[in-house]
N, C-alpha and C positions, 0 to 999 in steps of 0.2 A: 426684178421682173421674170428670173425662173420658178422663185415661188409663186406666183401671181398664175403661171402658166400652168402651175402643178395641180393648183386648186381650181382652176376652171376644168380644167379636165376631168379632175376628181368629181366634180360637180355633175360633169355631163354624163360620166358613166352610174353614179347615183339615182339621176334622171331616167337615162334609159333604163335601168333596172325595172325602174318604178314603173316607167310606161309601158312594158310590154306584160302582156295579158298573162294569168296566170288562170285561165278556164280554159283557152283556147282548144286543147284536145279533149276537154269534157265532152261524153255526149249528150246529144238534148235528152233531154226527161230526167238527167243528173243535177243535183247540187252539190259546189264546192261545201265542206264544212267548215264554218268557220269559232266553232267553239261553244263552248256550256254558256248561253247568256243567264241561266240561275234558275234556281229551283223558290218558284213563289208554292209556299205554304200560308193556303187561306184557314187561320183558324177564326173561333168568334171571338170578337172584341172581350178583354180582359183575361184570354185563358191565354196560358202559357204552353207552348208545345216542346216537347221532350228535348234537350240539346243532342242525346245520345241518336235518338230517331233522325233530326236534321241530318246530322253526319252520315247515318248509312244511306240516308236518300241522296246527298251528294254525292258520295262514291261510288254508288249504281250508276251513275248517270256521267261521272267523271270521267269523258273520253277525252284523249287530246287530240287537237287539231295540229295540221303542218307546222313547223317551226312553231312548237309553244314556248312559249317565256319559263326558263325553270321548271318544268315540266308540269306549268299550269293548264286546266283544259279552259280556260276562260281568257286567259291574256295569251298573246304571240308576239314573236317579233316581228317589229315591222318590214323588213327585207325578207320574203320568202324566196332566196336564193336556189333551194330544192326544186320548188315549184316551178322556179321560172325557167330553170335547165329543161325540166320535163317538158314545159309546154312550148320552148321555144330552142331546143337546142337538136340538131340531128342526133342518131345514135349510132356512128360508127360501129361496122361490126367486129373489129376489131383493133390495134394497135395503140400510141399515147393517149389519141384523143378519147377510144373508148374507155380507157381505163380511169382519165380524167371525168368524161361523161358520169360512169358509173358509182365513182365517189362524193360527185355531187349532187345527181336526182334525189330527188326525192316523191315518189307516188302521193297522188292525191286522195286526201281523205274526204269521201264522200259522205254525203248524210245518207245516203245507203248503206254505207258500211257501218255505219251508227249505228243501225234499225233503230229511230225512237220509239216506234210502235212496240217494240217485243221489252224497249227499257220501261215503257209505261206500266209493262206486267211487273218487270222487277220492283217498282215502286208499288204498287199494288199489293204485293207480296209481303214488302216489308211493313206496310202500313195492318196487314192481318197479322204477322207475326207481335208487332205490338198491340192488339186489341183494339185497332182501329178499322173494324169490322165493316163497318160502312163508308169507308172512305172511297176516294174517287183519285184517279188522276189522269192528266192530257197532255198533250205536249203543242207546242205553236212555232212553226218556222218562224223567225224574224232577219227576215230582207232589207237589205241597204240599196242604193244606186245600182249596184251591180245585181240583176236578179237571178244570175247565175252562183250565188252567193248567200246560203243562211246560217245563222246561229240558232240553238235549238231553247226553247223558254221551254220547262216542264213546269206545271202547275198541279198544285196536289189539293184536294179539300179534304181532310182527315176526318171529318165528323167527328163525335164523341164516343171518346172510346170507353170500351167494355171495361167492369172493374170485377176482382173477385169479389165474391158473396159469400157463402160457407164454405168451411175447408173441412173436409174428413182427411185424418189423420189413420194412420193402421193400428190394428189392434193392440193392447197391451199385454203379449203373450209372451214374446219370446227377448230376451236380450237384444239382439239385431235389431228387431224391429221398434223397439224402447229408442234406441241408439238413434234411429231413423227418424221417429217422431221429434226429437229432441235437437235435432241438427233442423230440421224443415221450421219448428217452429221456432229457432234463432233467427230465422233469415226475413228480414224487414219487405220482401218482394213479395212470400208468402204467406200474407195475412188479409182479411176481409178490408176492402177497398182498394186495394191495391190494384195497380193495371195490369192488367194478364199483358206477359210478353214471355216470348218463347225462347228468350235468349238467356231472360232471367230464372226459365223454369230450367232450362241448360244447364245453366249456373248452378243452378240448387243440388242436379244430378251428381252435378263433380264434385260439390263440396260434402255432399253423405257419402259417395262411394270414397272420397279422401279420410272422410273422420273414419268409417266403418274400417277400412283397411288399417287404421291405426291404432285399430282393436283389437285384431288379429282375423278381421274377414279378407285376408288375404286376395282372395279369387273374386271378391266382389267388384262389379263396374258399374259405371254410370246406367249403361242400356238397361239394367235390370229393373231403374226404377221407372214408374211410368204414371199419367197422370190420367183420368174420365174427366172429362169438361161438360156440363152440359150447361145451356144455354137458353133454354124451353122454360125453365121453372122463374126468371123475372126478367123485366127489361131491360138489356144493357148490362145485364150480370151473367156470371160463369159461377157454377156449383162445381167445386174442385176437390177429387176425390184421391187421394196418395195412394198409391198401389204396389205390389210386386210382381215382375212380368210373371208368365205363368212358364215360360221355357228356362227359367233361371238354371242353371247347372246348381247341384247337391251341395259342392264343395264351397260355394258362395255361400251359402245358407250356416258355414260350419266355422268356428273360431279356433284357429291353430295358434300354436307355442313353437319358440323355436329348437329345434334338433341340432344336430352336430354342425359345428361352426369351422370350417376349413379354409386356410388361408395360404396361397401358393406365391410367392416372392422371385420372379425369372428373370434372370440377368438380360440387361441390353443388348448381347449380341448372342443369345441363345445358350444352350448347353451347360453344363455345370452339373455339379455333383448335390443330388438331393440331401440336406439336413435335418432331420424331424425334431420338432420341439412341441412338447406341450404346454398350454397355459392356460391362466382361467377365463379367455376370451377362446379356448379352440386351440387347433392344432395350427403350427404353423410351419409350413414346409417351404425353405429357403433353396436355392440352386447355388453352389458355394463355388470360387470364392466372390464373395461379396462382403458390402461393409452395410453391417446392420445391428443396431443398439438392442439389447434386450429390453423390453417394454415398449419399443417404440410403437411396435403393430398394435399390441393390445390396448395402448392408451388410444387409440383411433378406432377400435371396435365400439359401438354402441350397443349391438346383439348381449344378450346371456342366453346361455342355454337352459331350457326350462320356462324361459318366460315367454308372456302374450307376445308373438310378433305383429312387428309395426313396420309399415311402409317407413316412418319418419325416421327409425333407428337406421334402416336402411339407407336413405339419404344423408343423414347423418354421417353413418360411414363412409361414403363416397365424400363429400365434403370434408370431413378430417383429412384421409387419404390424400387429395388432392390439394390441399392447403399445405401440406408438405413439401410440395414441388420438387420431388425425387422422382416421380413414376410419373413418366409418359402416357402411360394406358390403364384403368382402373376396369374391371367386369367383376359385377356382382349379382350370382345366380341364387336362383332359389329353387330346392327341387324337393317335391314333396317325399317325404319318407316310407318307403315304401316296405319296410320291415315291421315298424310300429305302427301299425295301419290303424289301429282302435286309440290311439294316444293324437293321431291330427298333427305331425309334428313337420314342421318344416325345415330342411338342411340348406344351411346358405355354404356358399363356393367362393371365395373373393380371390378375384387372379391381378396382381398388378406385376408390369414391366417396367423396368427400371429405367429411367431417363440415363443422356450422356449426363454425365457429373460437370462438365465445365462447360461456360457458357460464353461469348465472347460479344461484346456488342460495340457498335461506335455512332455516334451522333454529332451533326453537322446540323448547325444553325446559324441563320445572320440576325442581328440584332440591333434594332434602331430607340434610343433610351429616349425619354425628357430631358435629361442632362446634357443634349445635342452631340452623344456617342454613339455612333454608329463603326461596328466591327463585326466580324464570324465571329464563331465558338466551335470549338470541335471537344467531342466526350469520349474517353475509350474505357469500356468496362471490363471486368473479368469476376465470373462467378464460379464458386462451387457449390452446388446446391446440395450434398450431402458429404461435409468435410471429417467427420468423427464419426458417420454413419448415425447420425441420431434427427437427421435433418436439418442440421448446422447450415445455415448459409451465410457465405463469405462472400461478399463485394469488396472488389477494389476498384476505384474510379478514377481515373488520371483527366483533366479538364483542363482548358486553356482554351484562353479568348483573349484577342487585341483588338483596340477601339480606336478609332483617330474621329478625331474634332469636327463638326461641320457646322459654318456658321462663328458667331462668335467675333467674328474678324481676328481668327487666330490662326496661324499655319497649320496645316495638316501633316507636316511630318511630324509627328509623333510615336513615341516607343509607349503608351499606354496598355497595360495587358495584365490578364490575372492567370496564374497556375494554380492547382489545388490537387492535392493528391490525400484521398482519402476511404478507410476502407471499414467496412461494417461487419461485422461478426454476429448473428442471428441467433439464438434458441429457440426452437419451436415449443418451450416449456419456462416457466417461472424457475431463474434460481434464487428463490425467496422464501420468506415462513410460508406455511401451507393456510395460514387462518387466514389470509386475503381472499376476500369472496369475488368468485368468479364463474361465465358457467362453462361448464365442463364440457358442453356439445363445440364449444368455440375453442380454436387455439389460442393461446398464451407464447408471449413472445420475450426474451432476455434477449437484449441489443448492448454489445461492445463496440464503439467506436472509436476509432483515432483517427486525426488528418493535419494536415498544412496547407496553408492557402498563403500565395504571396500577393498581394494586391499595387499597383505601381499607377501612379494617378500624374501625368504630365504637371510639369511646373508646381506641384504641390507637395508631394510624399511618397515613401516605400515602404508600404508596411507589413509584415507577417504574422499570421497566427496562428499559433498550435492549439489542438485542443483535443480532449479523450475524455469519455465518461460511461454509465452504465445508465441502461434505463429498462422499466417494464410496460410494456403492453398486454393489456387486458380488457376482458367484455363481462360488466358485472352482470346485465343484465341484457334483457333482448332491445334497449334501446338507449344505454349506456355503454357507453367505453372510456377507459382511463387509461391515463399513462402518468409516469412516476417515474422521475429520475432522481435517481439515489445520490450520484455524482458527476457531475460534467467540472474539469477544470480547463480554461481556456486559458491562453498566454499571448497577448499582444504588445508586439515591439516595433513603434517606428524606427526602421533603420536609415532613412535617408529623409531628408526634409529643404527644399528650397527660402530663399529670401523672403519671398510671396506669401507664401504659406506661413510662416515664422512671424512676419507683420500681423496676418490674421489670427496668431496666438496671441500673440503679444498686448491685442488689440481686445482681446477677450479671455479672461486668465477661466472663465468656468468650461467654457470650450475646449482650451488648452489644456487641463485637469483632465478632462475626460478623453482626451488624444494619447494621454503619458503610458508608459511601458508599464502592466500593471497584469497580476493575475486574478480572473475571475472564477473563484471556487462556488459554481453553484447547486442548488437541491431544488425540484420543482415537483408539481403536480400539476395534470390538467384533466379535466371530463367535459366528456361530449353528450347532449340528451339529444339524439335525433329521433322523431318519430312523424309519421304520415297521420293527423290526428283522424281524419275519414279523408276522402277522395275529394274535399275541395280547400281543404287545411291543412298546411305543415306546419313542423315547430324544431327546430334547432337553437341549441343554447351552448355556447360556450365558454367555460371559465380557467383560468390557468393562474396561479400562483407560486411564485419562487425566490428565492433568500438567496443570496451572497454572501459570503465571509463569516457567516454566524459560527461555526463550531469552530474555525481557525482562531476567531476574536476568541471566544470562550475559554480557547489551551491556552492560549498566549496569558488570558486574563488570569488563569488556574497558575499558569506558573508564576504567576509575580510581574509580568511582562506590561506596563503599563500603556508606554509609550514608543513609538518607531517600529509598530509592527511591522514583518515584510515573510515573505515567505520565501527563500533561497534568496534574499538580498533585494527583491523587489518586491513593492510596496503590494497589497493584495485589496480587492474591492470588496465594499459590504454595502450592501442595499437590499430593497425588498420590493419587488414588482409584482402587480395583479394588471389583471384584464378579462373582460368580460364582455361577451357578441349574441344577441338571439335577434334570430331571423327569424320572420314570421311571415308564411306565404298564402293566400288565399286566391283560388279560382272566383273567377267573375263569371265565364258562362267559356264552355268551348274549351278552349289550349290558349285561354287568356288570364294571365295570372298578375296579382298585385304582391310585389316580394318590399317586405320593410326590414331595416335592421337600425338597432340602436345598440352601440359599441360603446366602450368608453375603459380607459384605462390610466395607472398610476404608478409612478417608481421612485422612492424617495433613497437617498445615500445618508448615511449616518456612521458613527462610529469610526473604523478605519479610511472613511472616504468622504470626501465634500462634495462629488459630484459622481453621478451614474455614468458608468461608461458611455462613452458615442455611440457603440455598437448595440448599446439596450435602452437607448432612449425611444421616443418618439417622435414620427414625423406625420403630416398630413399633405393631399395635394395627389395626384397621381391616376391612374387607371382601376386602381381599387379602393378612391379614398373621394374626396369632391373633387369630380373630373373636368369640372369649369377650370382647374389649376394644376399647372405640371406640377410633378413632385418634388416635396422641401422647397415649394415657392410659397408657402405662407406660414405663418406664425415665427416664433410662439406668440400667442396674442395678438396685439397690433403693432408688435413690431417689426420694421419692414429693414431687411439688408440692405448696405450700402448701392446706391445706383452702379457707383463703378467697379465692384465685385462680381469679375466672370467668371463663372461656374465654379461658386465658393461652397455656395450652400452648406458651409459646416455650422452655421449660426442660425439652420432653422430647422430647429430641433427642441423637443421637450420631454419633462417628465408627467406630462398629464395630457390626455388626450379624449376628443369627445368629437363621435362622430353618427351623424344620421342618415338614411338614405331611403327611399321608395323609389320602385320601380315599374311600370308598366309595360309589361313583357307580352307580346302579342304575333301571333303566325302572318305570314305577307304570301309567299309562295313557295310552296315545297318546304328544302331545307331553311330556307331564308325565311328568318322573324326580326321583328323590329323589337324596340323598346323606347320610351320616354321615362325621364328620369330627374329629380330631383335630389341634390345632395346638401347637404350642411356639415360643419364639421371645423375643427383646429388643434393647436396644441399649444397648453401653456407650461411654465415654469411652476414650479411649486414653491421656490424660492426668489428672493428678489435678486434681479442681475441687473448693478445698473450699466453694463457694457449694454443689453437688450431692453431697453424702456420700453413698458408697455406688455411685455410676456410673461409678467407673473400671472395667476390665476386670480381673478375677482370677483364676487357674485353681481357687484354692482354693475360690470361691463362685458358680462359672460356671454349675453345674446348680441352685443353687438362686436365680438370679438368673432362670431361665428361666419366662417366664409360661408357664402351660399349659389351654389350654381346648378342650373337646368342642363337639360339636351335632349338627345336622339343616339339612337344607336343603333347599329345591324349587329344581328349574329346571323352564322351561318355553321347550322349546326350538321356536320357530318360523323354519324354514328357516334362515338364517343370522345370527338372532340366538337368542341366551341370556340370557332375564329370570331373574335369580337372588336367591332369597331366602335367609338364614343366620342360623338362631337358634343363638348361639355362650351355651355355660354355660360359667363359670369354674370353674377346679379348685382352680389354686395363683396367688396373686398374687405377685409377686417383692417386693413394699415389704410393712412390718408394718401388717398390718389390726386387730392387737389381738386377735387368735386364735391360738391354739397349734397346731401340727400341720400336716403338710403340705395337707392342703386347709384354708384359711385364709379362705375368703368370708366375709365378715358373715353373708350370708343367701344363700337361693338364689334368692330373687326380685333382687336386687343382683347375684348372680352372671352377669345375663341379660342379652346385646348381642345387637340386630337390625339385618342389615344389607341395605339390596335394593341391587342393583349390576347392571350388564349383563356379560354374558360370565364364562366361568371364572374363577375363582381364580387357577387355573395350567396 
């Protein structure tokens, strides 16, 4: 009865708020603005209006009404509380009621505030700037039952665009003019037949200025480029002539070289004694005491005395010094040499101020996992950004998490936890042979790592893992980055197991072998090709290969030991593993993208091992895989884990994986984006395992074994952070569900899976 009363009161309050007027205090002759009805662009049939112009038109008239939904100019929250307070509450002069009033009230946005007649002129200007000189714009007020409210519909008739006709460039008389002409000729927007656009012409100005400034013309500016247009020669055509402004500064026509280079290194707290060092990259003055390795600063300076001055060199120097991570302030000043005036030299002064070397961080999180575990996590990190004076970065991180299980019919009184201590020492250079090809303008890194993790899973096991290794990261070209793990050694040990876990292992010897105590000595290489092919197409290719145990196996073989090969009395794994992923993105229009992924990988144990370690096997399902299924809930192949196994998942892995995903991403409102996706994939075993029937990879059943699912998703894009929620809908399960046909889900409800994650799935 109490709940009924509360519900009735709440309903009455909602009805009361909804029934109150939101226009009572609006003056006669004024209209409450209820949002943008739209921008109707009337183009001739068969002609396509440019997306970028449409976007500019919408932006110009996107005025938010009261109580906008997620910042939208079109949609509103249904209950305008602020307007209701403004129209129906008195405003006490002071006191608590006045404070409440000021917190809730919202001044009405009127049509007169939007000034649609002015925005029509803005639309006309946008049309003119994009070549639609004969275009016209207008607006209509759209009213509903309440004649004191109106939304605005803008109508645009663009007409036929003006195209560029003949183009005249600068005379071939100086090096500067030839350089300007070459940049102009390379622009696809500055050719006969292209649409006139002031934005494109402005962008060409900037491109020309950037190009010539990289060839010594440091004082050249975009405003020194001007265009002379004539639309009287041909109908709907514009003859264009490229020229240099008459008021150009004389220095802008001169080509400069780099003069003296001086670098100052200041202490974080100021003061100190200056110490001067002459290097091949100029003079370095640092204030002692400070820790700085010889050669570090010269390796970051891209300038060379006596060579042509380039703004690109200035930006590259700034980037290199910033990536060291040891300075909190970097300034590069360029000063004309007043002594050797005839040589046209630019002296460079670089000022760097040390950052505080030590930094501590703490991070807390709450995770909900698809294995029905829920729990908080805590991470504490300590960093030293200049350990030995060469920009070395030392990171020590202590992580811990506690989990309890939800559902599954078990008690929540668990002591499931994970604790880890990991350290990484990174050097901003390759401690490796110099023959490795790499970009000199990018920093390369050598990383040494050491860590230990303890994982406790209630009712199953407690496992410890120790690892150490050395790896190299470098960029070999503009689009290609590389990582080479010279050596990584991991040691996995099961400390405690339960009877339930032992029974699972006894039933599946292959899985039991993958959990055994073992060393995993690895060497691996990965390469990434990441490139925007053009503004509408992107391509990302990742490939990696690793091997484990071959070096130790070869040493034992050379020493004559053919059997029982162990490292410190413990078996070591021997396997090879490869993985490749291709992601292709295509813009369908505006900010609508179709993203596609194909991925496959395989791992094979041999020699000293009969099974690939469990931590190196593949699994399918989850937020970044086949999203209609939870993690480790499908595979291998058509195998299905026994129904009475609760939260086991130990045998839902394989040594071969295939994934295919396609996802349509589109904007909804402001930072809120949507997605429609289709996922397919599974894992298989390369070897036949009788304990997991149907799990081996076979060509005859490959497509039938692919799990298939579709679904919808929402993404909330907050600057660099993307919060993602995906609802997957199963279409085909690779195992026997008891239903016939390709769609074999037992019910629509049981085919749903929801995933909450950070970042995009691929």
